[in-house]
TIGU-860257 format. One record per residue (C-alpha): residue in one letter; chain; x, y, z. Coordinates in steps of 0.02 Angstrom, whole numbers, plus 50000, padded with zeros to 5 digits. Each point is the difference from the previous one (the first is absolute). Example, Ala and Ser with C-alpha at 12.3 -4.5 7.8 and 13.67 -1.06 7.14 Angstrom:
node res:A	chain:A	u:50615	v:49775	w:50390
node res:S	chain:A	u:50069	v:50172	w:49967
This chain:
node res:X	chain:A	u:52876	v:57402	w:61004
node res:X	chain:A	u:50009	v:49944	w:50166
node res:X	chain:A	u:49898	v:50098	w:50068
node res:X	chain:A	u:49859	v:49956	w:49902
node res:X	chain:A	u:50060	v:49825	w:50057
node res:X	chain:A	u:49977	v:50067	w:50181
node res:X	chain:A	u:49848	v:50097	w:49957
node res:X	chain:A	u:49897	v:49818	w:49931
node res:X	chain:A	u:50067	v:49915	w:50136
node res:X	chain:A	u:49911	v:50119	w:50114
node res:X	chain:A	u:49853	v:49990	w:49912
node res:X	chain:A	u:49995	v:49776	w:50002
node res:X	chain:A	u:50025	v:50032	w:50192
node res:X	chain:A	u:49850	v:50112	w:50016
node res:X	chain:A	u:49893	v:49889	w:49915
node res:X	chain:A	u:50039	v:49845	w:50064
node res:X	chain:A	u:49955	v:50089	w:50214
node res:X	chain:A	u:49840	v:50066	w:49893
node res:X	chain:A	u:49934	v:49842	w:49958
node res:X	chain:A	u:50036	v:49938	w:50175
node res:X	chain:A	u:49911	v:50137	w:50103
node res:X	chain:A	u:49860	v:49954	w:49869
node res:X	chain:A	u:49982	v:49818	w:50051
node res:X	chain:A	u:50010	v:50028	w:50183
node res:X	chain:A	u:49907	v:50160	w:49992
node res:X	chain:A	u:49819	v:49938	w:50106
node res:X	chain:A	u:49873	v:50071	w:49849
node res:X	chain:A	u:50136	v:49913	w:49863
node res:X	chain:A	u:49935	v:49906	w:49862
node res:X	chain:A	u:50033	v:49824	w:50105
node res:X	chain:A	u:49907	v:50073	w:50142
node res:X	chain:A	u:49807	v:49927	w:49972
node res:X	chain:A	u:50054	v:49829	w:49964
node res:X	chain:A	u:49944	v:49864	w:50130
node res:X	chain:A	u:50134	v:49940	w:50129
node res:X	chain:A	u:50074	v:49831	w:49935
node res:X	chain:A	u:49905	v:49865	w:50106
node res:X	chain:A	u:50095	v:49849	w:50065
node res:X	chain:A	u:49933	v:49816	w:49996
node res:X	chain:A	u:49878	v:49924	w:50115
node res:X	chain:A	u:50117	v:49915	w:50120
node res:X	chain:A	u:49985	v:49816	w:49962
node res:X	chain:A	u:49928	v:49872	w:50163
node res:X	chain:A	u:50155	v:49880	w:50036
node res:X	chain:A	u:49937	v:49833	w:49931
node res:X	chain:A	u:49960	v:49869	w:50141
node res:X	chain:A	u:50132	v:49902	w:50081
node res:X	chain:A	u:49992	v:49809	w:49942
node res:X	chain:A	u:50087	v:49863	w:50082
node res:X	chain:A	u:50004	v:49848	w:49973
node res:X	chain:A	u:49969	v:49849	w:50110
node res:X	chain:A	u:50161	v:49898	w:50013
node res:X	chain:A	u:49982	v:49805	w:50026
node res:X	chain:A	u:50095	v:49892	w:50092
node res:X	chain:A	u:50040	v:49801	w:49990
node res:X	chain:A	u:49881	v:49902	w:50123
node res:X	chain:A	u:50122	v:49934	w:50143
node res:X	chain:A	u:50010	v:49826	w:49948
node res:X	chain:A	u:49960	v:49892	w:49845
node res:X	chain:A	u:50002	v:49838	w:49955
node res:X	chain:A	u:50023	v:49907	w:49789
node res:X	chain:A	u:49899	v:49847	w:49980
node res:X	chain:A	u:50007	v:49987	w:50180
node res:X	chain:A	u:50185	v:50030	w:50027
node res:X	chain:A	u:50051	v:50151	w:50116
node res:X	chain:A	u:50069	v:50133	w:49888
node res:X	chain:A	u:50182	v:50061	w:50095
node res:X	chain:A	u:49960	v:50182	w:49999
node res:X	chain:A	u:50137	v:50046	w:50142
node res:X	chain:A	u:50115	v:49996	w:49849
node res:X	chain:A	u:50038	v:50138	w:49950
node res:X	chain:A	u:50035	v:49951	w:49805
node res:X	chain:A	u:49840	v:49905	w:50014
node res:X	chain:A	u:49895	v:50139	w:50074
node res:X	chain:A	u:50045	v:50145	w:49880
node res:X	chain:A	u:49987	v:49864	w:49851
node res:X	chain:A	u:49816	v:49973	w:50057
node res:X	chain:A	u:49976	v:50157	w:50057
node res:X	chain:A	u:50067	v:50069	w:49791
node res:X	chain:A	u:49865	v:49905	w:49908
node res:X	chain:A	u:49865	v:50031	w:50138
node res:X	chain:A	u:50001	v:50171	w:50004
node res:X	chain:A	u:50001	v:49979	w:49793
node res:X	chain:A	u:49847	v:49894	w:50005
node res:X	chain:A	u:49921	v:50103	w:50142
node res:X	chain:A	u:50036	v:50152	w:49866
node res:X	chain:A	u:49978	v:49942	w:49829
node res:X	chain:A	u:49785	v:50030	w:49994
node res:X	chain:A	u:49966	v:49985	w:49851
node res:X	chain:A	u:50059	v:49817	w:49991
node res:X	chain:A	u:49984	v:49950	w:50183
node res:X	chain:A	u:49811	v:50048	w:49952
node res:X	chain:A	u:50023	v:49875	w:49850
node res:X	chain:A	u:50061	v:49865	w:50122
node res:X	chain:A	u:49841	v:50032	w:50126
node res:X	chain:A	u:49874	v:50000	w:49848
node res:X	chain:A	u:50084	v:49832	w:49919
node res:X	chain:A	u:50009	v:49924	w:50164
node res:X	chain:A	u:49829	v:50006	w:50028
node res:X	chain:A	u:49961	v:49882	w:49832
node res:X	chain:A	u:50136	v:49883	w:50004
node res:X	chain:A	u:50063	v:49969	w:50188
node res:X	chain:A	u:49831	v:49894	w:50023
node res:X	chain:A	u:50026	v:49861	w:49859
node res:X	chain:A	u:50197	v:50013	w:50053
node res:X	chain:A	u:49994	v:49994	w:50191
node res:X	chain:A	u:49883	v:49848	w:49977
node res:X	chain:A	u:50126	v:49883	w:49900
node res:X	chain:A	u:50144	v:50066	w:50133
node res:X	chain:A	u:49887	v:49934	w:50130
node res:X	chain:A	u:49948	v:49834	w:49909
node res:X	chain:A	u:50200	v:49969	w:50000
node res:X	chain:A	u:50032	v:50050	w:50186
node res:X	chain:A	u:50118	v:50165	w:49959
node res:X	chain:A	u:50021	v:50153	w:50069
node res:X	chain:A	u:49868	v:50119	w:49947
node res:X	chain:A	u:50154	v:50149	w:49986
node res:X	chain:A	u:50024	v:49920	w:49842
node res:X	chain:A	u:49857	v:50079	w:49906
node res:X	chain:A	u:50109	v:50153	w:50015
node res:X	chain:A	u:50117	v:49932	w:49894
node res:X	chain:A	u:49899	v:50006	w:49854
node res:X	chain:A	u:49964	v:50180	w:50015
node res:X	chain:A	u:50182	v:50031	w:50001
node res:X	chain:A	u:50028	v:49897	w:49860
node res:X	chain:A	u:49894	v:50072	w:49871
node res:X	chain:A	u:49904	v:50142	w:50101
node res:X	chain:A	u:49863	v:49839	w:49963
node res:X	chain:A	u:49971	v:50060	w:49815
node res:X	chain:A	u:49955	v:49819	w:49926
node res:X	chain:A	u:50083	v:50058	w:49823
node res:X	chain:A	u:50171	v:50081	w:50093
node res:X	chain:A	u:50152	v:49954	w:49897
node res:X	chain:A	u:50182	v:50056	w:50030
node res:X	chain:A	u:50138	v:50047	w:49888
node res:X	chain:A	u:50102	v:49849	w:50051
node res:X	chain:A	u:49827	v:49883	w:49955
node res:X	chain:A	u:49915	v:49967	w:50148
node res:X	chain:A	u:49834	v:49969	w:49992
node res:X	chain:A	u:49836	v:50025	w:50072
node res:X	chain:A	u:49944	v:50026	w:50191
node res:X	chain:A	u:50115	v:49888	w:50071
node res:X	chain:A	u:50155	v:50071	w:49868
node res:X	chain:A	u:50042	v:49824	w:49926
node res:X	chain:A	u:50133	v:49995	w:49896
node res:X	chain:A	u:49988	v:49871	w:49853
node res:X	chain:A	u:50115	v:49839	w:50088
node res:X	chain:A	u:49923	v:50015	w:50165
node res:X	chain:A	u:49821	v:50013	w:49938
node res:X	chain:A	u:50038	v:49834	w:49901
node res:X	chain:A	u:50085	v:49928	w:50157
node res:X	chain:A	u:49822	v:50019	w:50107
node res:X	chain:A	u:49895	v:49934	w:49817
node res:X	chain:A	u:49947	v:50187	w:49962
node res:X	chain:A	u:49994	v:49999	w:49814
node res:X	chain:A	u:50039	v:50131	w:49868
node res:X	chain:A	u:49978	v:49989	w:49828
node res:X	chain:A	u:49964	v:50094	w:49842
node res:X	chain:A	u:49802	v:49996	w:50072
node res:X	chain:A	u:49990	v:50007	w:50176
node res:X	chain:A	u:50128	v:50055	w:50154
node res:X	chain:A	u:49945	v:49931	w:50146
node res:X	chain:A	u:50103	v:50109	w:50111
node res:X	chain:A	u:49853	v:50130	w:49990
node res:X	chain:A	u:49888	v:49856	w:50048
node res:X	chain:A	u:49998	v:50077	w:50213
node res:X	chain:A	u:49918	v:49844	w:50047
node res:X	chain:A	u:50136	v:49877	w:49917
node res:X	chain:A	u:50120	v:50120	w:50019
node res:X	chain:A	u:49964	v:50020	w:50170
node res:X	chain:A	u:49998	v:49811	w:50030
node res:X	chain:A	u:50160	v:49991	w:49919
node res:X	chain:A	u:50068	v:50134	w:50103
node res:X	chain:A	u:49932	v:49936	w:50152
node res:X	chain:A	u:50093	v:49840	w:49965
node res:X	chain:A	u:50152	v:50075	w:49954
node res:X	chain:A	u:50024	v:50118	w:50182
node res:X	chain:A	u:49967	v:49850	w:50095
node res:X	chain:A	u:50157	v:49886	w:49924
node res:X	chain:A	u:50114	v:50161	w:50030
node res:X	chain:A	u:49947	v:49988	w:50172
node res:X	chain:A	u:50018	v:49820	w:50014
node res:X	chain:A	u:50181	v:50008	w:49942
node res:X	chain:A	u:50052	v:50178	w:50087
node res:X	chain:A	u:49896	v:49976	w:50169
node res:X	chain:A	u:49948	v:50191	w:50008
node res:X	chain:A	u:49892	v:50088	w:49928
node res:X	chain:A	u:50091	v:50163	w:49962
node res:X	chain:A	u:50138	v:49873	w:49892
node res:X	chain:A	u:49840	v:49926	w:49927
node res:X	chain:A	u:49959	v:50173	w:49920
node res:X	chain:A	u:50151	v:50084	w:49979
node res:X	chain:A	u:50047	v:49813	w:49899
node res:X	chain:A	u:49834	v:50048	w:49887
node res:X	chain:A	u:50069	v:50155	w:49946
node res:X	chain:A	u:50190	v:49948	w:49968
node res:X	chain:A	u:49996	v:49823	w:49974
node res:X	chain:A	u:50034	v:49860	w:50112
node res:X	chain:A	u:50172	v:49989	w:49937
node res:X	chain:A	u:50064	v:50166	w:50051
node res:X	chain:A	u:49920	v:49974	w:50176
node res:X	chain:A	u:50093	v:49808	w:50012
node res:X	chain:A	u:50176	v:50113	w:49935
node res:X	chain:A	u:49977	v:50171	w:50115
node res:X	chain:A	u:49970	v:49873	w:50154
node res:X	chain:A	u:50150	v:49909	w:49950
node res:X	chain:A	u:50118	v:50125	w:49969
node res:X	chain:A	u:49966	v:50112	w:50152
node res:X	chain:A	u:49966	v:49857	w:50136
node res:X	chain:A	u:49828	v:50059	w:50026
node res:X	chain:A	u:49824	v:49922	w:50025
node res:X	chain:A	u:49910	v:50154	w:50060
node res:X	chain:A	u:49906	v:50083	w:49868
node res:X	chain:A	u:50017	v:50173	w:50118
node res:X	chain:A	u:50188	v:49979	w:49996
node res:X	chain:A	u:50005	v:49968	w:49827
node res:X	chain:A	u:50100	v:50089	w:49865
node res:X	chain:A	u:49881	v:50014	w:49829
node res:X	chain:A	u:49975	v:50090	w:49853
node res:X	chain:A	u:49905	v:50166	w:50041
node res:X	chain:A	u:49849	v:49966	w:49904
node res:X	chain:A	u:49971	v:49825	w:50105
node res:X	chain:A	u:50043	v:50083	w:50160
node res:X	chain:A	u:49865	v:50149	w:49971
node res:X	chain:A	u:49892	v:49863	w:49918
node res:X	chain:A	u:49968	v:49944	w:50166
node res:X	chain:A	u:49986	v:50141	w:50115
node res:X	chain:A	u:49884	v:50040	w:49836
node res:X	chain:A	u:49892	v:49878	w:50081
node res:X	chain:A	u:50012	v:50038	w:50171
node res:X	chain:A	u:49934	v:50177	w:49963
node res:X	chain:A	u:49872	v:49948	w:49876
node res:X	chain:A	u:49945	v:49887	w:50145
node res:X	chain:A	u:50010	v:50146	w:50140
node res:X	chain:A	u:49884	v:50124	w:49890
node res:X	chain:A	u:49863	v:49880	w:49929
node res:X	chain:A	u:49971	v:49919	w:50180
node res:X	chain:A	u:49965	v:50172	w:50073
node res:X	chain:A	u:49955	v:50117	w:49845
node res:X	chain:A	u:49912	v:50117	w:50095
node res:X	chain:A	u:50139	v:50025	w:50114
node res:X	chain:A	u:50103	v:50099	w:49867
node res:X	chain:A	u:49860	v:50091	w:49902
node res:X	chain:A	u:49929	v:49873	w:49905
node res:X	chain:A	u:49808	v:50012	w:50002
node res:X	chain:A	u:49917	v:49957	w:49850
node res:X	chain:A	u:49815	v:49974	w:49979
node res:X	chain:A	u:49934	v:49818	w:49994
node res:X	chain:A	u:49920	v:50036	w:49847
node res:X	chain:A	u:50183	v:50052	w:49899
node res:X	chain:A	u:50064	v:49835	w:50053
node res:X	chain:A	u:50011	v:49877	w:49854
node res:X	chain:A	u:49885	v:49859	w:50010
node res:X	chain:A	u:50031	v:49841	w:49970
node res:X	chain:A	u:49960	v:49946	w:49798
node res:X	chain:A	u:49861	v:49908	w:50013
node res:X	chain:A	u:50002	v:49832	w:49868
node res:X	chain:A	u:49975	v:49838	w:49994
node res:X	chain:A	u:50110	v:49853	w:49945
node res:X	chain:A	u:49953	v:49892	w:49847
node res:X	chain:A	u:50146	v:49864	w:49916
node res:X	chain:A	u:49992	v:50002	w:49823
node res:X	chain:A	u:50070	v:49859	w:49887
node res:X	chain:A	u:50014	v:50032	w:49834
node res:X	chain:A	u:50082	v:49899	w:49846
node res:X	chain:A	u:50015	v:50152	w:49878
node res:X	chain:A	u:50071	v:50154	w:50035
node res:X	chain:A	u:49864	v:50143	w:50050
node res:X	chain:A	u:50015	v:50184	w:49987
node res:X	chain:A	u:49989	v:50108	w:50170
node res:X	chain:A	u:49849	v:50093	w:49922
node res:X	chain:A	u:49903	v:49855	w:49972
node res:X	chain:A	u:50048	v:49971	w:50191
node res:X	chain:A	u:49940	v:50144	w:50066
node res:X	chain:A	u:49831	v:49979	w:49916
node res:X	chain:A	u:49954	v:49847	w:50024
node res:X	chain:A	u:50032	v:50075	w:50206
node res:X	chain:A	u:49893	v:50140	w:49955
node res:X	chain:A	u:50130	v:50145	w:50016
node res:X	chain:A	u:50126	v:50089	w:49862
node res:X	chain:A	u:50174	v:49966	w:49948
node res:X	chain:A	u:50082	v:50109	w:50131
node res:X	chain:A	u:49914	v:49961	w:50167
node res:X	chain:A	u:50006	v:49825	w:49955
node res:X	chain:A	u:50196	v:50033	w:50001
node res:X	chain:A	u:49993	v:50091	w:50147
node res:X	chain:A	u:49919	v:49828	w:50096
node res:X	chain:A	u:50144	v:49885	w:49913
node res:X	chain:A	u:50153	v:50105	w:49996
node res:X	chain:A	u:50114	v:49857	w:49966
node res:X	chain:A	u:49889	v:49998	w:49828
node res:X	chain:A	u:50174	v:50077	w:49893
node res:X	chain:A	u:49902	v:50044	w:49827
node res:X	chain:A	u:49876	v:49990	w:49888
node res:X	chain:A	u:49954	v:49788	w:49996
node res:X	chain:A	u:50033	v:49835	w:50116
node res:X	chain:A	u:50051	v:49855	w:49912
node res:X	chain:A	u:49933	v:49820	w:50032
node res:X	chain:A	u:50007	v:49945	w:50168
node res:X	chain:A	u:49914	v:50014	w:50178
node res:X	chain:A	u:49991	v:50155	w:50088
node res:X	chain:A	u:49932	v:50080	w:50164
node res:X	chain:A	u:49908	v:50152	w:49964
node res:X	chain:A	u:49928	v:50135	w:50081
node res:X	chain:A	u:49824	v:50062	w:49969
node res:X	chain:A	u:49891	v:50158	w:50064
node res:X	chain:A	u:49853	v:49932	w:50116
node res:X	chain:A	u:49848	v:49908	w:49945
node res:X	chain:A	u:50103	v:49955	w:49852
node res:X	chain:A	u:50064	v:49826	w:50020
node res:X	chain:A	u:49825	v:49923	w:49916
node res:X	chain:A	u:50009	v:50110	w:49882
node res:X	chain:A	u:50177	v:49971	w:49951
node res:X	chain:A	u:49998	v:49791	w:49983
node res:X	chain:A	u:49859	v:50014	w:49930
node res:X	chain:A	u:50069	v:50113	w:49852
node res:X	chain:A	u:50167	v:49885	w:49991
node res:X	chain:A	u:49899	v:49850	w:49993
node res:X	chain:A	u:49919	v:50105	w:49813
node res:X	chain:A	u:50177	v:50045	w:49954
node res:X	chain:A	u:50107	v:50133	w:50004
node res:X	chain:A	u:50089	v:50108	w:49883
node res:X	chain:A	u:50164	v:49949	w:49948
node res:X	chain:A	u:50154	v:50105	w:49920
node res:X	chain:A	u:50022	v:50044	w:49826
node res:X	chain:A	u:50009	v:49832	w:49902
node res:X	chain:A	u:50147	v:50065	w:49914
node res:X	chain:A	u:50098	v:50027	w:50154
node res:X	chain:A	u:49907	v:49858	w:50125
node res:X	chain:A	u:50064	v:50039	w:50204
node res:X	chain:A	u:50103	v:50143	w:49941
node res:X	chain:A	u:49986	v:50183	w:50033
node res:X	chain:A	u:49941	v:50131	w:49879
node res:X	chain:A	u:50122	v:50112	w:49944
node res:X	chain:A	u:49969	v:50189	w:50018
node res:X	chain:A	u:49950	v:50093	w:49830
node res:X	chain:A	u:50146	v:50094	w:49937
node res:X	chain:A	u:50012	v:50163	w:50035
node res:X	chain:A	u:49943	v:50103	w:49868
node res:X	chain:A	u:50105	v:50116	w:49890
node res:X	chain:A	u:50070	v:50159	w:50078
node res:X	chain:A	u:49910	v:49944	w:50162
node res:X	chain:A	u:50090	v:50041	w:50159
node res:X	chain:A	u:50044	v:49839	w:50105
node res:X	chain:A	u:49934	v:49960	w:50153
node res:X	chain:A	u:50104	v:50063	w:50163
node res:X	chain:A	u:50053	v:49847	w:50107
node res:X	chain:A	u:49947	v:50054	w:50201
């Protein structure tokens, strides 16, 4: 038995040796296979070097110098400056919207003899979106809360919200900022108070024994707020230096319109107003974003209509404008109930 086992082992060794020799033999079965080719070398990617932008050596805010020699101030501003420079999409939208709205805002600022730097507040507040709303309830381009809006004669009712009217809201915001400056004697303090409330500023100044804004410890949101206004000023005053070269035709033009005054003794539909102005519902609401729904109650309103439509609108209004359904005069129509089995609309 042992002899047979040794014999079989010898045969197995011989078989393995024969296979190896066949594999290595130049004329073996794999001799005609082409040599394995290595993939061609990939050229190295070009080196990408991003530019570095420095803060200007000196800055002013509303005509008052910013103490950039203070490391805390410089680093806080550098953070917001870097974010504004490299938030390409957001800063592009700032520049496009500013081209549309800044001329009207600057005109109002100059009429009240206030610093032109105040125009950057509206950018930081709302990105110059007229219908902007915050989770806390602030609304409009200047982000007025309800009580403050009421204090400065901005109406907010079931049918209208004047916080969304850029002209009225700008007038109210400038009046508020002027009031804050008169109290604190400092534009940085006035801007901080616009953000956090004058009561908080008074309290912190008393507790800390500090009257200089740049030495006052405030909530991080408020400190970043003032730095962000400064950063917006730096970039928007010289956008080309920071890589924002927008073709003039891509900047948003001012909305062409004419103003009319409408006095009505009955409720009217917004659709009827739009048709009287020679336009359609959505376009009319775009010119008058302060109108909340589909109708307006009796009253007197300042409306914007497309250019060249003022006379036609007034003639149509004199003939009579459509009223809402008689069953619910002056009230909004409820949306139709969803069909059975339909999926509810997704909120955005």
